[in-house]
N, C-alpha and C positions, 0 to 999 in steps of 0.2 A: 522392421522397427515399430511400425504401426501395429503389427500383429502383437508384439510383445507389450505394446504400450497402452493397448485398447483396455485392458481390465482396471486401469486407473481410475476410470469412473465408477467401477463397481467397488474398489476398494475406499473411493472418497465416501461411497455411501456407507460402507461398512464403518469406516473410522467415525462418520457423522452421527450414526445411530447406535455406535458401540456394540454391534452386534453382527455375526455372519449370516443371520436369519436362515434362509434355506440354500445359501450357496455352498457349492461343493468344492473342496479343495484338490480333488483328485485331478483336475486338467491343468492345474498349476505344478502339481508334483510331477506329472508325466512330461510337461513341457520342461522342467528344470532337467530331467533325466535326458530329455532329447537335446538339449542346450549343451549341457555338459558332454555328451558323447560326440556331438558334432564339432565342438570346439576342439577336442582332441584329435578327431578326425581331420581337421583341417592344419593341423601342425605338420611340419617337414618330417617329423619322425614316422608319420603314417602316411601322409601324402607326399607326392613328388615335390620337393622344395615348398614354394609357396602358392602352387597352382590353387588352391582353396582357401586363399586369404580372406575373401569375402565372407565365405562359410563360416571360418574361424572367428572374423571379427563380429559378425552379427549374432554367432552363438554366444560369446562371451557377454555380449550386451544382454541377450535373453537371460543368461544366468543371472546377470544383476538384477534384472526386473522380476524373474521368478522368485528369487531368493527373498527379494523384499517383499512382494505379495504373500509368500508363505509365512512369513515372520509376522505380518501385520495379522493374518488368520489366526495364527496360534495365539497371538496376543488377545485376540478378542472372542476366541473360541471357548465354549465351555470345557471343563476339566476333562470330561471322558473324551470329547473331540481332540483336544491338544494331544492327548497320548496317542490317538489314532494318527493324527497328521505326523507327528515326529516320528512314530514308528514307520510309517510310509516312507517319510523323508530320508530316515537313516538306512533303509534297505536300499533305496535307489543311490544313494552316496556308496553302499558298501559294494555295490554291483560295479558301479563306474570305477571305484578304486580297483578292484579285481580286473577289470577291463585294463586300465592302464598298466598295470603291474604285470599281467599276463602279456599283452602286446609289446610292452617293452623289454622284458627279460627272457621270455619264454619263445618269441617268434622272432628268428633272425632274418628270414626272408621279407624284402620290402613288400612285395606284392601280396603274400599271405597276410601279412600284417594290416595292410589296407583292406583286404576282403574281410578279414575278421572284425575289426572296429567298424568297417561298413556294414557289415551285417547286424553288430549290435545296435548302431545307430538307425538303421531301416526298422527293426523292430521297435525302439524307442520313438521313433517318429510316428510310425503307424498306430503306435499306443496313444501318442498325443493326439493325433488327428481323430482317433477313434473314442477318446475320452469325452466328447460333448454327446454321445449317445446316452448318457447318464441325464443330462441336462434335457435332451429331447425327450426321453421317457417322461419326465417329470412334467414338461410342457403339456405332452398328450394325455397324462392322466390328471392335470390339474386345469387344462384347457386354459392356461395363461402363460405368457412368454416373460413375466415379470423377472424370472431368475436366469433367463438365457439372453444375455445382452447382444443387441443386434450388431454393434460394431465389431464385437468379437467375432461372429460368425462371417461379417462382410471381409474383414482383413484376413480371415482364415481363407476364403475362396481366392481373394488377389494374391496373397503371399503364396499359396500352393501353386497356382498356375504360373507365377512367375519363376519360382524355383524348379518346377517341372521343367519349364523351356530351358532353364539354366542347365538342368542335368542332362537333357537331351541334346543340346548343342554340345556340351562337354563330354557327351557320351559316359555319363557316371551313372549308372542303375542305382546306387545307393542314395543319390539325390533325387533322380527323376521318378523313381518308383514309389516312395512314400509319398510324395507331393502329388502324384496322380491320384492317390487314395485321398489325400488331403482336399482335393479339388472336388471330388465326388461327395465327401462328407461337407463340405463348405456349401455346395449347391444343395444338399438335401437338408442343412440348417436353415437355410434362408427359404427354402419351400415351406418347411415347419412353421418359421416364424410368420411368414405371410398368411398361412392358415389360421393360426392360432392369435394373431394379433388383432384380428377383426372379432374374435369371440368376445361376448359380452357376458358370458356365464361367470359368475364369482368363483374364484380359485378354490379346488376343494383341499382338505387337509390330507396330508399325506402319512402313511404310516411305512416308512421304510426303514429297514434293518441297517442302511448305510447312512442314513440321515437322521438327525435328531430336528424335527421341524418346529417352527415358532409357529403359536397360533396368535394372531392379532386380534386383541380384545379392544373393542372402543372403550374409551373412557367413561362415556356415558350412553345410556339408551332409554328408550322410553318403553315401558312395558304395555301388555295387552289393555290395560285398563287407563292409558294414558299417563300415568306416574311416573316421574323421573327419580329411579332409585339412588 
């Protein structure tokens, strides 16, 4: 729950400034895909009874959080970015619906159904934990951690370690495996954060195909002759 709630601080800033600045929506879209898939994975249709009730419950909560964050992002994003985000969100919703339909009506063996949905969930979860690579790339290029929230990285590590233990104890590779990768990614994010949080160099302006960057222009400045234009 803390992991899904961590971006609240980020979106509080987005709402206050009425701008998405250089934040990327990719992590939230992939997180939504993962939450949707694991919500379905936890249902008795896929799992045996309510053995994964905890997984289902927290994933449904994640769907609520991620859906809200994506909606806020779309509201404040520029027009071109809105279309890109909505297209990606529609794509992951279509894949999820196909997963539900195929697992419900085409697979009649319970074990195979669980393996199929679990495999999709594993891919979606690994994608979610891998998405911060976009933010880390930006941090390394700009030498600024401004757009990589610390608490999101911290809770990613704590959450991954806990769910990895849950998967190992329950002998569920579809929960243990992606969270093992998530633990590694969480450690890597914190290492990058610690390195560049001490960097005093001013952030560089990026020119990335995937992002529309905002250049912050001061409201006033003094020119070389000492005049204030």
